[in-house]
N, CA, C and O of each residue as an XYZ file, in Angstrom:
940
protein
N     104.580     88.339    127.850
C     104.767     87.816    126.504
C     106.070     88.366    125.956
O     106.073     89.478    125.428
N     107.184     87.641    126.057
C     108.491     88.160    125.642
C     108.599     88.275    124.147
O     107.980     87.506    123.412
N     109.374     89.220    123.695
C     109.697     89.391    122.267
C     110.880     88.528    121.932
O     111.872     88.554    122.660
N     110.821     87.743    120.836
C     111.953     86.900    120.500
C     113.215     87.684    120.333
O     113.170     88.854    119.953
N     114.370     87.059    120.614
C     115.641     87.764    120.538
C     115.929     88.255    119.140
O     116.675     89.220    118.974
N     115.357     87.616    118.116
C     115.594     88.040    116.739
C     114.830     89.320    116.431
O     115.047     89.908    115.372
N     113.958     89.770    117.302
C     113.186     90.974    117.031
C     113.069     91.818    118.284
O     111.984     92.292    118.621
N     114.191     92.009    118.980
C     114.130     92.784    120.197
C     113.747     94.224    119.899
O     114.212     94.788    118.909
N     112.912     94.830    120.731
C     112.500     96.198    120.491
C     113.663     97.171    120.379
O     113.543     98.179    119.683
N     114.784     96.903    121.041
C     115.887     97.825    120.984
C     116.690     97.774    119.711
O     117.572     98.608    119.504
N     116.399     96.793    118.830
C     117.140     96.650    117.596
C     116.878     97.825    116.673
O     115.724     98.159    116.400
N     117.925     98.446    116.196
C     117.768     99.606    115.310
C     118.211     99.208    113.903
O     119.318     98.710    113.699
N     117.315     99.442    112.934
C     117.614     99.129    111.558
C     117.818    100.461    110.806
O     116.946    101.327    110.874
N     118.932    100.645    110.100
C     119.175    101.909    109.444
C     118.063    102.238    108.456
O     117.566    101.362    107.747
N     117.681    103.509    108.419
C     116.659    103.977    107.453
C     117.277    104.106    106.074
O     118.493    104.214    105.919
N     116.398    104.091    105.070
C     116.865    104.262    103.703
C     117.419    105.689    103.535
O     116.919    106.641    104.136
N     118.453    105.805    102.710
C     119.085    107.077    102.494
C     118.228    107.978    101.638
O     117.837    107.550    100.553
N     117.901    109.209    102.047
C     117.087    110.113    101.231
C     117.814    110.434     99.936
O     119.044    110.472     99.904
N     117.063    110.664     98.872
C     117.619    110.961     97.574
C     117.190    112.351     97.150
O     116.005    112.678     97.203
N     118.148    113.180     96.728
C     117.839    114.553     96.304
C     117.444    114.534     94.825
O     118.291    114.340     93.953
N     116.167    114.736     94.551
C     115.660    114.725     93.189
C     114.327    115.464     93.164
O     113.460    115.194     93.995
N     114.147    116.401     92.218
C     112.818    117.075     92.140
C     111.727    116.036     91.858
O     111.820    115.272     90.897
N     110.693    116.017     92.706
C     109.709    114.952     92.630
C     108.293    115.482     92.446
O     107.330    114.813     92.823
N     108.154    116.660     91.879
C     106.819    117.178     91.646
C     106.241    116.674     90.329
O     106.903    115.939     89.597
N     105.012    117.067     90.029
C     104.386    116.787     88.726
C     104.311    115.341     88.385
O     103.870    114.518     89.188
N     104.754    115.018     87.161
C     104.612    113.652     86.659
C     105.455    112.635     87.403
O     105.054    111.484     87.571
N     106.641    113.072     87.853
C     107.474    112.127     88.593
C     106.784    111.666     89.881
O     106.809    110.484     90.225
N     106.180    112.608     90.575
C     105.468    112.248     91.775
C     104.284    111.351     91.453
O     103.976    110.413     92.190
N     103.627    111.655     90.341
C     102.472    110.847     89.929
C     102.908    109.420     89.587
O     102.185    108.462     89.859
N     104.106    109.288     88.983
C     104.624    107.951     88.695
C     104.865    107.171     89.987
O     104.516    105.994     90.073
N     105.447    107.808     90.970
C     105.694    107.157     92.267
C     104.404    106.749     92.939
O     104.287    105.638     93.457
N     103.421    107.662     92.930
C     102.131    107.364     93.578
C     101.450    106.194     92.882
O     100.854    105.340     93.538
N     101.537    106.151     91.545
C     100.891    105.070     90.804
C     101.584    103.754     91.073
O     100.916    102.730     91.222
N     102.916    103.750     91.140
C     103.638    102.491     91.434
C     103.376    102.026     92.836
O     103.459    100.829     93.109
N     103.058    102.937     93.742
C     102.708    102.538     95.081
C     101.422    101.729     95.080
O     101.288    100.735     95.793
N     100.473    102.185     94.255
C      99.175    101.516     94.178
C      99.191    100.316     93.234
O      98.460     99.347     93.438
N     100.035    100.392     92.192
C     100.037     99.311     91.192
C     101.489     98.884     90.925
O     102.014     99.161     89.847
N     102.137     98.227     91.866
C     103.529     97.791     91.629
C     103.603     96.813     90.475
O     102.711     95.989     90.276
N     104.679     96.919     89.722
C     104.855     96.021     88.596
C     104.299     96.548     87.285
O     104.358     95.853     86.270
N     103.752     97.783     87.283
C     103.199     98.369     86.069
C     104.291     98.561     85.036
O     105.429     98.881     85.377
N     103.943     98.367     83.771
C     104.900     98.600     82.692
C     104.876    100.074     82.296
O     103.964    100.806     82.679
N     105.863    100.505     81.541
C     105.933    101.897     81.077
C     104.682    102.267     80.254
O     104.116    103.336     80.482
N     104.233    101.428     79.312
C     103.024    101.801     78.545
C     101.797    101.943     79.455
O     100.978    102.839     79.250
N     101.670    101.085     80.434
C     100.526    101.174     81.366
C     100.592    102.474     82.143
O      99.577    103.151     82.311
N     101.778    102.829     82.620
C     101.947    104.087     83.354
C     101.651    105.275     82.462
O     100.993    106.225     82.888
N     102.132    105.232     81.222
C     101.905    106.353     80.304
C     100.420    106.557     80.046
O      99.931    107.687     80.049
N      99.695    105.445     79.819
C      98.268    105.553     79.584
C      97.535    106.091     80.788
O      96.655    106.941     80.648
N      97.887    105.604     81.995
C      97.216    106.037     83.216
C      97.472    107.517     83.488
O      96.603    108.211     84.017
N      98.673    108.006     83.126
C      99.041    109.393     83.435
C      98.758    110.347     82.313
O      98.876    111.560     82.484
N      98.374    109.805     81.124
C      98.054    110.681     80.002
C      99.263    111.335     79.379
O      99.177    112.462     78.890
N     100.410    110.635     79.388
C     101.632    111.181     78.789
C     102.147    110.183     77.756
O     101.641    109.065     77.663
N     103.129    110.577     76.998
C     103.686    109.682     75.970
C     104.581    108.629     76.619
O     105.046    108.795     77.746
N     104.810    107.546     75.884
C     105.683    106.498     76.375
C     107.088    107.006     76.599
O     107.720    106.652     77.595
N     107.601    107.844     75.677
C     108.926    108.383     75.828
C     109.039    109.240     77.079
O     110.049    109.185     77.780
N     108.014    110.029     77.364
C     108.030    110.923     78.535
C     108.092    110.085     79.808
O     108.902    110.370     80.690
N     107.263    109.070     79.918
C     107.261    108.284     81.167
C     108.540    107.509     81.321
O     108.989    107.290     82.446
N     109.158    107.075     80.206
C     110.426    106.359     80.299
C     111.550    107.281     80.803
O     112.427    106.856     81.554
N     111.503    108.547     80.374
C     112.511    109.516     80.865
C     112.371    109.700     82.351
O     113.372    109.745     83.067
N     111.144    109.808     82.834
C     110.925    109.930     84.278
C     111.371    108.685     85.029
O     111.982    108.773     86.094
N     111.059    107.523     84.461
C     111.465    106.269     85.116
C     112.994    106.139     85.169
O     113.551    105.671     86.161
N     113.666    106.563     84.080
C     115.126    106.498     84.066
C     115.710    107.400     85.158
O     116.656    107.014     85.846
N     115.136    108.620     85.317
C     115.630    109.564     86.320
C     115.381    108.997     87.713
O     116.247    109.085     88.583
N     114.200    108.414     87.930
C     113.866    107.861     89.242
C     114.716    106.626     89.542
O     115.074    106.388     90.695
N     115.040    105.838     88.512
C     115.879    104.670     88.706
C     117.306    105.107     89.038
O     117.956    104.514     89.899
N     117.787    106.136     88.360
C     119.150    106.629     88.634
C     119.262    107.155     90.061
O     120.319    107.071     90.686
N     118.142    107.705     90.571
C     118.123    108.204     91.934
C     117.909    107.106     92.954
O     117.955    107.354     94.159
N     117.672    105.872     92.470
C     117.514    104.763     93.387
C     116.117    104.596     93.948
O     115.927    103.871     94.924
N     115.120    105.265     93.339
C     113.767    105.234     93.883
C     112.896    104.174     93.256
O     111.926    103.739     93.877
N     113.210    103.733     92.025
C     112.462    102.690     91.332
C     113.425    101.707     90.732
O     114.602    102.009     90.536
N     112.915    100.509     90.437
C     113.712     99.504     89.751
C     112.802     98.692     88.832
O     111.600     98.581     89.071
N     113.379     98.140     87.801
C     112.611     97.333     86.870
C     112.896     95.864     87.063
O     114.010     95.477     87.416
N     111.881     95.044     86.830
C     112.049     93.592     86.900
C     111.318     92.975     85.715
O     110.280     93.475     85.281
N     111.868     91.894     85.205
C     111.235     91.230     84.075
C     109.980     90.535     84.533
O     110.007     89.757     85.486
N     108.881     90.807     83.863
C     107.637     90.151     84.207
C     107.503     88.817     83.474
O     108.214     88.554     82.504
N     106.599     87.996     83.944
C     106.375     86.698     83.308
C     105.853     86.912     81.879
O     104.981     87.750     81.646
N     106.384     86.162     80.955
C     105.965     86.297     79.557
C     104.536     85.838     79.388
O     104.136     84.817     79.948
N     103.746     86.600     78.605
C     102.365     86.232     78.333
C     102.134     85.904     76.873
O     100.996     85.668     76.469
N     103.195     85.885     76.070
C     103.066     85.620     74.665
C     104.442     85.642     74.012
O     105.457     85.676     74.708
N     104.484     85.624     72.694
C     105.791     85.662     72.010
C     106.459     87.011     72.175
O     105.804     88.014     72.460
N     107.777     87.024     71.991
C     108.517     88.255     72.128
C     109.164     88.395     73.463
O     109.035     87.529     74.329
N     109.877     89.510     73.637
C     110.601     89.756     74.886
C     109.614     90.052     76.023
O     108.678     90.832     75.841
N     109.817     89.433     77.200
C     108.924     89.743     78.339
C     109.009     91.212     78.716
O     110.090     91.798     78.651
N     107.915     91.813     79.102
C     107.921     93.221     79.465
C     108.607     93.479     80.810
O     108.752     92.573     81.632
N     109.021     94.716     81.015
C     109.606     95.130     82.284
C     108.510     95.742     83.159
O     107.761     96.611     82.711
N     108.424     95.284     84.400
C     107.522     95.908     85.365
C     108.346     96.773     86.304
O     109.488     96.443     86.621
N     107.765     97.876     86.745
C     108.478     98.834     87.579
C     107.954     98.788     89.017
O     106.756     98.665     89.270
N     108.915     98.892     89.952
C     108.580     98.814     91.401
C     109.318     99.921     92.143
O     110.391    100.358     91.726
N     108.731    100.363     93.243
C     109.433    101.262     94.143
C     110.492    100.508     94.911
O     110.320     99.322     95.192
N     111.595    101.172     95.260
C     112.630    100.586     96.105
C     112.382    101.046     97.546
O     111.616    101.982     97.775
N     113.025    100.393     98.510
C     112.881    100.841     99.909
C     113.236    102.315    100.110
O     112.700    102.953    101.016
N     114.132    102.871     99.281
C     114.526    104.273     99.420
C     113.361    105.219     99.188
O     113.392    106.362     99.644
N     112.330    104.758     98.482
C     111.156    105.606     98.212
C     110.221    105.687     99.385
O     109.338    106.545     99.409
N     110.389    104.814    100.369
C     109.489    104.779    101.524
C     109.303    106.110    102.235
O     108.170    106.488    102.535
N     110.405    106.844    102.519
C     110.265    108.114    103.224
C     109.467    109.175    102.474
O     109.103    110.197    103.056
N     109.194    108.948    101.201
C     108.458    109.937    100.405
C     106.951    109.850    100.685
O     106.190    110.714    100.247
N     106.525    108.826    101.402
C     105.111    108.640    101.718
C     104.861    108.903    103.193
O     105.761    108.738    104.016
N     103.651    109.309    103.529
C     103.395    109.743    104.924
C     103.748    108.677    105.944
O     103.521    107.488    105.722
N     104.299    109.111    107.054
C     104.659    108.215    108.183
C     103.991    108.774    109.428
O     104.386    109.830    109.921
N     102.984    108.080    109.941
C     102.116    108.611    110.987
C     102.868    109.016    112.249
O     103.417    108.167    112.951
N     102.891    110.303    112.532
C     103.442    110.806    113.775
C     104.813    110.207    114.050
O     105.111    109.794    115.171
N     105.648    110.164    113.008
C     106.913    109.439    113.099
C     107.813    109.986    114.190
O     108.322    109.232    115.019
N     108.012    111.306    114.192
C     108.939    111.885    115.163
C     108.506    111.599    116.602
O     109.325    111.197    117.429
N     107.237    111.804    116.897
C     106.748    111.614    118.255
C     106.879    110.144    118.666
O     107.299    109.831    119.780
N     106.508    109.247    117.737
C     106.557    107.805    118.042
C     107.989    107.378    118.379
O     108.223    106.683    119.368
N     108.930    107.799    117.551
C     110.321    107.410    117.769
C     110.826    107.963    119.089
O     111.484    107.263    119.858
N     110.511    109.234    119.344
C     110.970    109.872    120.596
C     110.425    109.142    121.826
O     111.147    108.916    122.798
N     109.139    108.776    121.769
C     108.548    108.060    122.897
C     109.183    106.690    123.101
O     109.477    106.292    124.228
N     109.389    105.975    122.001
C     109.992    104.638    122.107
C     111.424    104.744    122.658
O     111.830    103.962    123.518
N     112.172    105.718    122.149
C     113.539    105.897    122.631
C     113.544    106.255    124.129
O     114.408    105.793    124.875
N     112.593    107.066    124.557
C     112.526    107.459    125.958
C     112.197    106.251    126.844
O     112.799    106.054    127.900
N     111.228    105.450    126.389
C     110.875    104.252    127.166
C     112.063    103.320    127.306
O     112.349    102.805    128.387
N     112.761    103.112    126.168
C     113.893    102.208    126.183
C     115.043    102.703    127.064
O     115.655    101.929    127.799
N     115.322    103.998    126.977
C     116.455    104.544    127.729
C     116.138    104.710    129.232
O     117.006    104.516    130.083
N     114.893    105.068    129.537
C     114.538    105.321    130.954
C     114.094    104.080    131.690
O     114.400    103.902    132.869
N     113.357    103.203    130.979
C     112.743    102.047    131.658
C     113.323    100.708    131.230
O     113.103     99.700    131.901
N     114.055    100.683    130.134
C     114.700     99.458    129.717
C     113.928     98.635    128.678
O     112.763     98.908    128.390
N     114.600     97.632    128.131
C     114.013     96.813    127.077
C     112.779     96.054    127.536
O     111.862     95.842    126.743
N     112.734     95.642    128.791
C     111.562     94.887    129.250
C     110.313     95.775    129.221
O     109.216     95.283    128.959
N     110.465     97.053    129.484
C     109.333     97.962    129.397
C     108.838     98.076    127.976
O     107.632     98.149    127.739
N     109.771     98.093    127.012
C     109.366     98.119    125.605
C     108.652     96.832    125.243
O     107.687     96.858    124.479
N     109.104     95.711    125.771
C     108.392     94.438    125.578
C     106.929     94.549    126.011
O     106.024     94.113    125.300
N     106.717     95.131    127.176
C     105.386     95.236    127.718
C     104.528     96.179    126.888
O     103.334     95.938    126.713
N     105.117     97.238    126.380
C     104.405     98.186    125.511
C     103.938     97.469    124.250
O     102.781     97.596    123.850
N     104.838     96.720    123.628
C     104.475     95.970    122.411
C     103.378     94.972    122.710
O     102.422     94.862    121.942
N     103.493     94.237    123.814
C     102.485     93.244    124.179
C     101.119     93.890    124.428
O     100.088     93.345    124.032
N     101.118     95.042    125.078
C      99.866     95.748    125.336
C      99.248     96.237    124.039
O      98.028     96.201    123.879
N     100.072     96.689    123.121
C      99.554     97.120    121.815
C      98.918     95.966    121.068
O      97.842     96.121    120.489
N      99.567     94.808    121.071
C      99.020     93.637    120.396
C      97.687     93.235    121.001
O      96.758     92.897    120.267
N      97.572     93.264    122.315
C      96.340     92.881    122.988
C      95.212     93.823    122.640
O      94.087     93.384    122.400
N      95.503     95.143    122.607
C      94.456     96.103    122.256
C      94.019     95.958    120.819
O      92.826     96.031    120.522
N      94.968     95.752    119.920
C      94.643     95.579    118.521
C      93.850     94.280    118.280
O      92.932     94.247    117.461
N      94.213     93.239    118.989
C      93.545     91.934    118.810
C      92.055     92.088    119.073
O      91.249     91.598    118.282
N      91.669     92.735    120.131
C      90.271     92.903    120.462
C      89.545     93.665    119.366
O      88.446     93.291    118.957
N      90.171     94.740    118.891
C      89.538     95.569    117.864
C      89.428     94.832    116.526
O      88.397     94.895    115.857
N      90.501     94.132    116.144
C      90.511     93.433    114.872
C      89.493     92.280    114.877
O      88.801     92.066    113.882
N      89.400     91.543    115.983
C      88.486     90.430    116.049
C      87.040     90.878    115.790
O      86.250     90.149    115.191
N      86.715     92.082    116.249
C      85.374     92.600    116.070
C      85.005     92.788    114.606
O      83.823     92.862    114.270
N      86.004     92.867    113.732
C      85.747     93.098    112.310
C      85.900     91.838    111.472
O      85.745     91.889    110.252
N      86.201     90.710    112.103
C      86.351     89.470    111.353
C      84.979     88.862    111.040
O      84.132     88.784    111.930
N      84.745     88.433    109.809
C      83.448     87.816    109.467
C      83.326     86.455    110.109
O      84.329     85.801    110.396
N      82.110     86.032    110.331
C      81.864     84.725    110.936
C      81.745     83.612    109.916
O      81.774     82.437    110.283
N      81.611     83.950    108.650
C      81.514     82.978    107.577
C      82.343     83.373    106.418
O      82.927     84.456    106.409
N      82.416     82.498    105.399
C      83.144     82.819    104.194
C      84.536     82.219    104.103
O      85.212     82.380    103.088
N      84.965     81.542    105.129
C      86.250     80.863    105.088
C      87.397     81.800    105.335
O      87.220     82.964    105.695
N      88.619     81.246    105.128
C      89.845     81.990    105.438
C      89.986     83.214    104.537
O      90.419     84.266    105.007
N      89.633     83.106    103.254
C      89.764     84.242    102.368
C      88.959     85.439    102.868
O      89.458     86.564    102.841
N      87.768     85.227    103.309
C      86.942     86.315    103.794
C      87.593     86.993    104.983
O      87.531     88.213    105.132
N      88.228     86.174    105.841
C      88.905     86.754    107.015
C      90.132     87.570    106.610
O      90.359     88.655    107.147
N      90.920     87.059    105.670
C      92.111     87.753    105.248
C      91.741     89.036    104.519
O      92.407     90.060    104.672
N      90.663     88.976    103.714
C      90.236     90.193    103.000
C      89.746     91.253    103.999
O      89.979     92.447    103.808
N      89.069     90.807    105.062
C      88.657     91.762    106.107
C      89.885     92.351    106.798
O      89.916     93.540    107.116
N      90.885     91.519    107.026
C      92.139     91.999    107.619
C      92.803     93.031    106.709
O      93.314     94.048    107.178
N      92.789     92.760    105.411
C      93.395     93.727    104.466
C      92.636     95.030    104.458
O      93.254     96.092    104.367
N      91.319     94.993    104.551
C      90.541     96.244    104.588
C      90.903     97.066    105.842
O      91.061     98.285    105.783
N      91.027     96.366    106.955
C      91.368     97.070    108.187
C      92.769     97.678    108.069
O      92.990     98.828    108.447
N      93.692     96.907    107.550
C      95.063     97.415    107.413
C      95.135     98.584    106.432
O      95.883     99.536    106.656
N      94.367     98.519    105.354
C      94.346     99.628    104.406
C      93.779    100.881    105.040
O      94.263    101.983    104.783
N      92.755    100.722    105.866
C      92.178    101.869    106.564
C      93.188    102.500    107.495
O      93.070    103.684    107.808
N      94.184    101.744    107.952
C      95.214    102.259    108.840
C      96.426    102.772    108.077
O      97.400    103.215    108.685
N      96.374    102.716    106.738
C      97.438    103.284    105.927
C      98.429    102.317    105.348
O      99.440    102.742    104.789
N      98.175    101.002    105.462
C      99.157    100.016    105.004
C      98.995     99.649    103.528
O      99.833     98.933    102.980
N      97.939    100.125    102.879
C      97.686     99.838    101.459
C      97.840     98.330    101.203
O      98.704     97.893    100.444
N      96.977     97.560    101.861
C      97.065     96.097    101.837
C      96.176     95.497    100.742
O      95.098     96.012    100.444
N      96.646     94.411    100.159
C      95.932     93.617     99.184
C      96.066     92.150     99.536
O      96.973     91.749    100.265
N      95.123     91.335     98.992
C      95.188     89.901     99.165
C      95.423     89.292     97.780
O      94.676     89.572     96.842
N      96.458     88.462     97.656
C      96.806     87.821     96.393
C      96.815     86.302     96.586
O      96.972     85.798     97.698
N      96.644     85.602     95.489
C      96.745     84.138     95.487
C      98.146     83.763     95.052
O      98.690     84.352     94.118
N      98.737     82.776     95.731
C     100.085     82.341     95.354
C     100.243     80.867     95.646
O     100.424     80.464     96.795
N     100.176     80.074     94.609
C     100.424     78.621     94.709
C      99.579     77.978     95.795
O     100.074     77.165     96.575
N      98.306     78.341     95.846
C      97.377     77.738     96.793
C      97.329     78.435     98.130
O      96.437     78.155     98.931
N      98.263     79.341     98.402
C      98.236     80.095     99.629
C      97.650     81.475     99.372
O      97.471     81.876     98.222
N      97.352     82.199    100.444
C      96.948     83.607    100.337
C      98.128     84.465    100.780
O      98.823     84.132    101.740
N      98.348     85.566    100.076
C      99.382     86.519    100.461
C      98.703     87.817    100.863
O      97.930     88.391    100.095
N      98.998     88.274    102.071
C      98.593     89.596    102.511
C      99.784     90.503    102.251
O     100.818     90.378    102.908
N      99.643     91.419    101.295
C     100.751     92.287    100.876
C     100.450     93.702    101.327
O      99.375     94.233    101.050
N     101.390     94.309    102.016
C     101.278     95.697    102.512
C     102.297     96.540    101.807
O     103.501     96.330    101.951
N     101.807     97.517    101.027
C     102.696     98.318    100.156
C     103.182     99.614    100.808
O     103.988    100.337    100.223
N     102.707     99.904    101.987
C     103.192    101.068    102.713
C     103.176    100.758    104.188
O     102.291    100.053    104.672
N     104.162    101.287    104.916
C     104.230    101.101    106.369
C     104.120    102.455    107.053
O     105.116    103.174    107.138
N     102.950    102.823    107.538
C     102.798    104.130    108.172
C     103.521    104.264    109.507
O     103.630    105.365    110.046
N     104.017    103.148    110.042
C     104.790    103.212    111.298
C     106.254    102.852    111.046
O     106.951    102.391    111.951
N     106.721    103.068    109.795
C     108.064    102.661    109.428
C     109.155    103.210    110.316
O     110.046    102.472    110.736
N     109.095    104.507    110.609
C     110.156    105.112    111.428
C     110.151    104.508    112.828
O     111.210    104.228    113.390
N     108.973    104.309    113.384
C     108.894    103.682    114.723
C     109.387    102.256    114.693
O     110.039    101.810    115.637
N     109.085    101.515    113.610
C     109.517    100.133    113.505
C     111.024    100.032    113.381
O     111.614     99.058    113.848
N     111.662    101.014    112.763
C     113.104    101.010    112.676
C     113.745    101.228    114.045
O     114.826    100.713    114.330
N     113.071    101.986    114.869
C     113.566    102.242    116.215
C     113.243    101.082    117.157
O     114.003    100.792    118.081
N     112.104    100.422    116.913
C     111.643     99.375    117.795
C     111.189     98.190    116.944
O     110.016     98.099    116.583
N     112.123     97.274    116.621
C     111.805     96.163    115.724
C     110.757     95.237    116.323
O     110.140     94.456    115.598
N     110.542     95.311    117.651
C     109.500     94.493    118.237
C     108.126     94.789    117.713
O     107.241     93.937    117.789
N     107.915     96.000    117.169
C     106.616     96.329    116.588
C     106.283     95.426    115.422
O     105.130     95.041    115.226
N     107.315     95.087    114.639
C     107.079     94.182    113.488
C     106.739     92.759    113.988
O     105.867     92.086    113.438
N     107.450     92.324    115.042
C     107.079     91.044    115.642
C     105.635     91.088    116.137
O     104.881     90.130    115.969
N     105.257     92.221    116.753
C     103.912     92.338    117.274
C     102.845     92.211    116.226
O     101.793     91.617    116.463
N     103.120     92.782    115.036
C     102.114     92.696    113.959
C     101.962     91.272    113.477
O     100.845     90.828    113.211
N     103.050     90.552    113.360
C     102.975     89.133    112.966
C     102.214     88.356    114.009
O     101.368     87.533    113.658
N     102.479     88.585    115.273
C     101.758     87.923    116.371
C     100.275     88.270    116.325
O      99.426     87.411    116.562
N      99.963     89.525    116.023
C      98.563     89.973    115.920
C      97.822     89.183    114.856
O      96.726     88.684    115.112
N      98.401     89.059    113.664
C      97.739     88.318    112.590
C      97.500     86.858    113.001
O      96.434     86.303    112.734
N      98.475     86.251    113.639
C      98.332     84.863    114.048
C      97.192     84.687    115.067
O      96.434     83.719    115.000
N      97.087     85.617    115.991
C      96.020     85.531    116.993
C      94.643     85.748    116.370
O      93.692     85.023    116.665
N      94.553     86.741    115.518
C      93.252     87.089    114.940
C      92.746     85.995    114.023
O      91.550     85.703    114.018
N      93.629     85.379    113.244
C      93.208     84.365    112.284
C      93.038     82.986    112.932
O      92.396     82.114    112.347
N      93.592     82.776    114.108
C      93.305     81.534    114.843
C      94.398     80.491    114.773
O      95.297     80.572    113.937
N      94.316     79.514    115.652
C      95.330     78.470    115.787
C      95.381     77.537    114.598
O      96.403     76.887    114.378
N      94.297     77.447    113.813
C      94.296     76.525    112.691
C      94.822     77.188    111.413
O      94.706     76.615    110.330
N      95.391     78.378    111.528
C      95.930     79.100    110.397
C      97.408     79.382    110.610
O      97.804     79.822    111.689
N      98.221     79.138    109.605
C      99.659     79.431    109.663
C      99.919     80.762    108.964
O      99.492     80.968    107.828
N     100.613     81.651    109.642
C     100.977     82.961    109.078
C     102.506     83.099    109.148
O     103.090     82.996    110.227
N     103.144     83.330    108.007
C     104.581     83.496    107.952
C     104.911     84.760    107.181
O     104.325     85.016    106.129
N     105.838     85.550    107.688
C     106.274     86.739    106.940
C     107.199     86.305    105.813
O     108.220     85.669    106.075
N     106.874     86.628    104.577
C     107.661     86.233    103.441
C     108.428     87.396    102.813
O     109.302     87.166    101.977
N     108.129     88.617    103.187
C     108.860     89.792    102.733
C     108.777     90.839    103.820
O     107.786     90.916    104.546
N     109.831     91.657    103.935
C     109.894     92.586    105.048
C     110.614     93.867    104.570
O     111.752     93.814    104.104
N     109.936     94.997    104.694
C     110.525     96.257    104.257
C     111.814     96.541    104.979
O     112.771     97.015    104.367
N     111.869     96.262    106.277
C     113.071     96.550    107.057
C     114.233     95.643    106.679
O     115.374     95.908    107.056
N     113.953     94.576    105.936
C     115.014     93.706    105.437
C     115.429     94.085    104.033
O     116.269     93.420    103.426
N     114.832     95.172    103.503
C     115.190     95.649    102.170
C     114.196     95.295    101.079
O     114.412     95.656     99.923
N     113.117     94.605    101.405
C     112.092     94.268    100.418
C     111.210     95.492    100.130
O     111.066     96.364    100.987
N     110.616     95.560     98.915
C     109.761     96.696     98.616
C     108.424     96.707     99.327
O     107.768     97.746     99.398
N     108.008     95.555     99.860
C     106.746     95.455    100.579
C     106.925     94.527    101.779
O     107.913     93.798    101.872
N     105.959     94.564    102.692
C     105.828     93.501    103.676
C     104.761     92.538    103.164
O     103.718     92.970    102.673
N     105.015     91.248    103.275
C     104.060     90.260    102.791
C     104.006     89.104    103.783
O     104.998     88.735    104.412
N     102.809     88.554    103.892
C     102.568     87.457    104.852
C     101.886     86.323    104.091
O     100.839     86.512    103.472
N     102.502     85.138    104.150
C     101.938     83.943    103.538
C     100.988     83.274    104.519
O     101.373     82.967    105.647
N      99.754     83.046    104.097
C      98.700     82.574    105.008
C      98.073     81.312    104.433
O      97.689     81.275    103.264
N      97.974     80.270    105.273
C      97.355     79.030    104.853
C      96.725     78.345    106.029
O      97.068     78.630    107.177
N      95.790     77.429    105.757
C      95.221     76.625    106.812
C      96.237     75.604    107.300
O      96.912     74.968    106.490
N      96.353     75.440    108.599
C      97.297     74.469    109.128
C      96.845     73.035    108.893
O      97.658     72.126    108.725
N      95.528     72.856    108.886
C      94.959     71.518    108.662
C      94.510     71.412    107.234
O      93.743     72.265    106.787
N      94.953     70.388    106.465
C      94.523     70.243    105.074
C      93.049     69.953    104.963
O      92.426     69.399    105.869
N      92.498     70.353    103.803
C      91.102     70.027    103.538
C      90.146     71.114    103.893
O      88.950     70.986    103.631
N      90.629     72.207    104.491
C      89.730     73.295    104.838
C      89.459     74.196    103.665
O      90.133     74.121    102.638
N      88.465     75.053    103.820
C      88.102     75.984    102.727
C      88.980     77.217    102.816
O      89.001     77.878    103.854
N      89.735     77.559    101.715
C      90.594     78.722    101.748
C      89.797     80.004    101.728
O      90.375     81.091    101.752
């Protein structure tokens, strides 16, 4: 099962630049909360953290200046200026746990240098095959596509991806807000191809899965747009 040339395992994507900023106490709590609830407004963050609005805005300004968070205008829900929602930037990724990052990168580099790119292809293919069997065992037999995608999100969250299922213009979005294999994926981009292939296999031939956002491309999350290939099915 060859890896497409656009996602060769040997492709190296530069990691986000670390930012020197004290991140204890409330600032760390702000980052953790935005990881779980991206798009939160300053008042929502202040209420959740039990601090004043001015205090949380000062922390947000410091984090934004350090390049760790950014604000985006949210959709208006009434009269007046639309509120600002806050999101983590890709530079905040290294602040969250990365499973066995050093060992994974070292092993992938060793395989690539000693055995070549084809060996990395085979490693990725073997990983996809092993995951497919395990994931299929957790897929529900009823409930339609939504039930399957929600089961997939639960499995991914258990593995550290902090996954949610959202509705978007009739499609389902599987959104992953953390990548526990980020360092390994930067060293071996084929791992990202493998995960997309895994979702397509697990959800079946009658389902279309497309990656619509990618952390390694600079997006704050990885997201997958999922829909039935044949019209008229139950989402």
